N, C-alpha and C positions, 0 to 999 in steps of 0.2 A: 048451582051450589054456592058459587062465589058471591052471587047477589044475596043469597040467604045469610051467608057469613057476614057480609058487609052490613046488612040490615041489623043483624044481631049485635054487631059492634056499635052501631049507632044507637040502638036501643039501650045497650049497656051504658054507653057514654051519657045518655040523658038521665040516668037514674042513680049512677054510682059516683062517688068522689074519685078524683084522679088517683088517689093513693090506693084505691080498691080495685082499679080496673084490671089488673093482671091476675086477680084471684080467679081461679077456675079455668084460665086459658092455658093452652099448651103452647108455650113460647118456642118450642122446638118444632112445631108443625110446619109443613110446607107453606101454609097460608101466612105464616109469620116470618119465614126465612127465604122463600123462593120468589123469583120475579116472573111475571107473565108477559113482560115486554122487554125488549132489548133497548139499549141506548139509541140504536138506529130507528127503532119503532117510535120512541118518544120524539126524536128529531123530525120524523116524518109526520107525526101527529101535530107538532108545532107548525110545520109548514102548511098542513091541511087546514089548520084553524084560521089561517089568514089574518093573524093579528088579534083574533078574538080569544078570550080566556080559554085555556085548555082544560077540559074537564077530565080529571083522573080520579074521580070519586071511587073509593073502595078498591083501587087497583093495588095489586101486589108488585112492588117495585124494590123489594129488599135486595141489598147487595149491588145495585146498579151504580155505575159511575156516571153521574149526570153533571159533573163538574163543568162550570162555565156556561151552562145552557141558559137561554133567556126564557124563564118560566114566569115572567111577571103576570100577576093576576090569575095564575093557574089555580085550579080547585083540586086540592089533595084531601078532601074531607074523608076521614076514616081509611085513608090509604096506608099501606105498610111500606116504610122506607128504612127498616132496620138495617144498620150497617151500610147504608147507601152513602155515596160520596157526592156532595153537592157544594164542594169548595168553589167559591167565587160565583156561584149561580145567582142569577137575578130572580129573586122571589118577592120583589116588591109588590105589595097588595095581594099576595097569594093567600089562599084560605087553606090552612092546615089543621082546622078544627078536628079534634078526635083522631088525628093521625098518629101513627106509631113510627118513631124514628130513633129507636134505641141504638146507642153507640154509633149513630150516623155522624158524618163530618160535614159541617156547614161553615168551616173556617172561611172568613172573608166574604161570605154570602151577604147579599142585600135582602133584608126582610123588612124594609121600611113600610110601615102601614099594614103589615101582614096580620092575619088573625090566627093565633095558635091556641084557641080556647080548648082546654082539656086535652091538649096534645101530650103524648108520652115521649119524653126526650131524655130519659135517664142515661147518664154517662155519654151523652152526645158531646160533640166538640163544636164550639162556636167562636173560636178565637178570632177577634177582629170583625165579627159579623155585626151588621147594622140593623138593630131592632127599633129605630126611632119611630115613635108614635104607633108601635105595634101593640096588639092585644096579646098579652103574654101570660094569661091565667092558665099556665101549663106546668107540668112536672119536669123540672130541670135537675132532679136529684142526682148528685154526683157528676153533673156535667161540668165542662170546662168552658169558661167564657172570658178568657184572658183578653183584656183590651176591647171587649165587645162594647158597642154603643147602644144604649137603651134610653136615650133621652126622650122624655115625655111618654115612655111606654106605660101601658096600663096593665098592671098585674093584680089589681084589687079584686076582692071577692065580689061576686055579683049579688048584691043585697036586694036588688029589685025582684029577683026571682028566688023565693025562699027555697024551692026545691033544688036550686043550684047554688045556694048561698055559701056552701063550703068550697066552691071552686075558686082557687086563687093561685097566684104564682108560688111555686115551691122550688127553692134553691137549696134544699137541705144537702149539706156536705158538698156543695158545688164550689168550684174554684173561680172566684169572681175577681181575681187579681187585676187591678187596673181598669175594671169595667166602669163605664160612664152611665150612672143612673140619674143624672141631673134632671129634676122636674118630673121624675117617674112617680106613679102612684103604686106603692107597694103595701097598701093598707091590708092588714091581716096576712101578708105574705110570710112564708116560712123561709127564714135565713139561718136556721139553726145549724151550727157547726160549719157554716160557710167560711171560706177564706176570702177576706175582703181587703187585703193589703193594697193601698193605693186606689181603691175604688172611690168614685166620686158620687156622693149622695146629696150634693148641694141642692136645696129646694125640694127634695123628694118627700113624699108622704109615707111614713112608716107607722101609721096609727094601728095599734094592736098587733103589730107584726111580731114574729118570734125570732129573736136573734140569740137565743140561749146557746151558749157554747161556741158562738161565732168568734172568729178572730178579726176584730175591727181595728187592730193597730195599723196606723198609717192611713186609714180611711178618711176621706174628707166629708165632714158631717155638718158643715155650716148651713144654717137655715133649714135644717130638717124639721118637719112636723111629725112628732113621734109620741103622742100621748098613748100610754099603755104598751110601748115597745118593751118586750121582755129581754132584759139583759142578764138573766141568771147565768153565771159562769162564763159570760162573754169576756174576751180579752180587749181592753181599751188602753189607749195612751193615757198616761197619768193626768194630763191636763184637760181631757175631754169631759164635757158635761152635756147631757142630753135632757133637756127639760121635759118633764112628764113621763120619763121612762119608768118602767116597773122593774123592781128587783135590782136597781142600780147599786145597792149596797152589797149585792152578791157578785158584782162584776169583778174581774181580776184586772188591776191596773198596773201597768209596767212603766 
C-alpha cells in the first residue's frame, strides 16, 4: 500500500503545479503524519549504506528528529518529512524532489547543491540554512528563511518542459529577512507579500517575478535583472529604482 501511495504522489507531482498538490489529499492521514522508521533506524541505514547515497524514496518520516545527521546525497524523493527536525543536518547534494516537509525545521542545515524540485515546504523553518547552488523550484509559502544562504540557487520556472513550465520557486508570504540571494535565478518566482528586509538580491535574476505586496524596504537590489518584475503594492525605499519593473507606479515608497 505504501508503494502505491508513493507512486500516486509521484504521478501527482508530475502533472500538477506545486500550488495544487494538496488538493484532494488528507493531510491528517497517517501517511502524512506518522513515521515508519525511528532515528535509530535511519542511523543504522546510514551505516549500512557505507558512504553511498541513502535511498529513502517515499518513506514516511514525519515528526522524526534527524538533527545533525550526515545525510549528504540522500534521496528523499516523495518522502514525507512533515514536522520533522533536521536542524544542522548535512543534506548537501540531497534529492528532495516532490518531498513533503510542511512545518519542518531545517535551521542551520546544509542543502548546498541539493534538489528541491516541487517540494512542499510551507511554513517550514530554514533560518541560517545554506541552499547555495541548490535547485529550489519549490513551495516555501509562509516559510521562515532568516539569514538563509541561497547564493546561485535556481528557482526559475522550467521552461524547457512546457508541462512543468509553471513550476518555480514560491516564497509567498515567506519571511526572507536577511536572506542572501546573490546571483540566484528567481525568474517567474512568487515573492508576493514576502518580508525581505535586509535580503541581498545583488546580481539576482527576477525576470517576470511577482513581488506584489512584498516588503522590500532595506533589501539590497544592486545589479538586479528584473524586466517584468511586478511591484504592485510592494513597499520600497524611496530612493530605489528597478529598471524594467512592472507596476512600479503602484509601489508604496517610504
